[in-house]
N, C-alpha and C positions, 0 to 999 in steps of 0.2 A: 201040852206044850206046843204041839204042832198047830192047833187051833189058834192059840194066842199069836204065834208068829204069823199065821195067815191074816189075822185081823190087823196086826201091825202093818204088814205089807200093803193093806188096802187103804191106809190112812191118807197117803199123798193123793191117791185117785179121788178120794172123797173131797179133800181140800180144793183140788182142781175143779171139781164139779160145782162146788159152792162158788168159787171165784167166777167161773162161766155164768152160773146162774145170776150172780150179783152184777155182772157187767153186761148181761143180756139186755137190759133196759137203758143202761147209761150210754152205751155206744151210739144207739140211734139218736138219743138226745143230744150227744155231743156233735154228732154229723148234722143234725138239724141246726144247732147253734152256729157251727162253722158255715153252713150254707147261707144262713141269714146274714152273718157277718160279711161273707164274700159278696152277697148281693148288696149290702150296705156300702162296702168299699167300691164296688163297681159304680154305684149311684153317685158316691162322692167324686170318683174319677171323672165321671161324665160332666159333673158340675165344674169340676176344675178345668176340664178340656173347653167347656163352653166359656168359662171366664177367660181362659187363655185366648180364645178366638176374639172374644169381645175386646180384650186389652190390645191384641194385635191389630185389629180394625181401627181402634182408637188411635194407636201409634201412626198407622198408615194415614189416616184422616189429619192428624196433626202434622205429619210430615208434609202432606200435600198442601195444607194451609200455609205451612211455613215457607215452602217454596213458592207458592203464589204470592205471599207477603213480600218475600225478597225480590221477586220480579217486579211487583207493584212499587216497591220502595226504589228499585233500580230505575224504573220508568219515571218515577217522580223526580229522582235526582237528575236524570237527563233532561226532563222538561223544565225543571226549575234552573239548572245551570247552563243548559244549552237550548234556549227557546228557539222555536222555528220562526223564521221571517222569510216570506216567499218561498216556503218549502226548503229553505236552507237553515242549518243550525249553526249558531254562533255561540260558542261556549265563553262564560265569564267566571271569574274566581268566586264572585258572591252573587247571591240572588238579588232581584230588583227590590230596592228598599233597605239593603244592607250595605254598610260601608266597608271597604277593604282596607286592612292596615296590617303589615307584616304578614303573618300566617293566619290571621283571623278575619272574620266578617262580623260586623257590629251593627245591631239594631238599637237606635236611640228611640225610646218610647216616651212620647210627650203627650199623654192624655190630659183631659181636663181634670181639675181638682176631684170631681165627683167619681171619676174612673181611675184614680190613682190607687196603688195596691201597697199592702204590707210587704215585708221582705219575702215571706213565704208565698204570697200571691204573685209577687212578681217572678219569682223562680218557677212557680208552676206555669206562668205564662210563657217563659223562656223554654221550658221543657216542651210545651205544646208546640213550639217552633223548632223542635229538634235542636236545642241549644241550651245554655246555662246562663245565669247572671254572670257578667264579665269577670274572669280571672285574670289578674294583672302580673305579668311575668318579670317586668324590668322597668326601669326608670323612663325609658323612651315611650313605652306603652302607657304608663301612668300619666305621662304628659299628654298623650293622645286622648286618653279617656277624659282627663281634666278638660281639655280643650273643647270637647264635645258635650260637656255638661253645661249647656247654654243657660239654663235656668236654675236659680236657687233663691230660697227665701227662709231665713232663719235656719231651723233644723230640717228644712225640706230641700232636697236636691235629687239625686239619682242613685238608686240601689246599685250596688256591685255584688259580686259573688263572695263576699267576706262577711263572716259573722263569728260571735264567740260560741264555742262548743266545748263543754267540759272544762271550762276555765281558760281556753286558749283561743286565740284568733286563728280561724281556719277558712281556707278557700273551700268552694263547693267541690272541688276535685279531690278533697281530702288532705291536701298539704297544709302545713302551718305557715303562717306569715312569718317570713325570716327577717324582714326589715321592720322592726318595731317602730321606727321613725316615721313610717308611712301613716300611723294612726295617732290620733291626739289623746287616746285614753291609755293611761300608764297601767291601770289595773283592769285586765279583761274581766267582764261580768256577763254571766249567761243572760240571754235576753237582749243582748246588744248586737246590732248589725252596722255595717259601714255604708255610708253614702260617699259619692264623690262630689265635691263642691268646687266649682269653677274657681281657679287661683288660689284654692286653700288646701288642695289635696283631699285626703280621706278624713271623715268625721264619724265618730261613734254616736248612734242614736238608738232609741228603742226600736226593736224589730217590728213592733205593732203600729209604727207611724205609717202614714200614707205617703207614698213618694213615686216619682217617675222611676224609670229603670232602664239599664242597658244590658242587652243580651249579647252573647258571643257564641260563635261557633267556628269550627275550623274551615278555612277557605279551600276551595277546590284547587288541586295541583294540576296544572295544565302542562 
């Protein structure tokens, strides 16, 4: 009986020895795996740090370029609106070649027939001049625009910043045409744009027609 009791008492020790033996090889393996994973994470962290530095440098370069652009544009505005004459600057509300009226400046573009543009082409030209096709805000301005559309022939006159978009007449600044009496087309159709015709107001024609055009930008406040 005593021998059996002794054998029974030794069983936990045997189990512990078996567990130690079984984990003898797995622990170093786990350590190796963790070490490799740690090295991998360090590598990824270094890559992220390098990417962060690269992005920071890009942001810095973009900020510098933006600041330089703003300075350049500011200088351009000064030179355009306040040209030097005998080392003295005299500021004007509109650049040379632009007509002042109310709070706007207008460029009346009168190219030969071969250089006339579609509505989109005319708008692109105005954008290149830091302006848009003319947006008309009131009857007085409408009369001024009409008075400066010196040339017309049939469906050809001067593009303004009004066209049909999604079934509605819209100005290039996103506003809807509020006075429907300004245009002769009762049912707006996509693909139609407006021209200003002398003594006839606004007329709806295909946007693909070739026409002259009127650009408008905000006048300098002195």
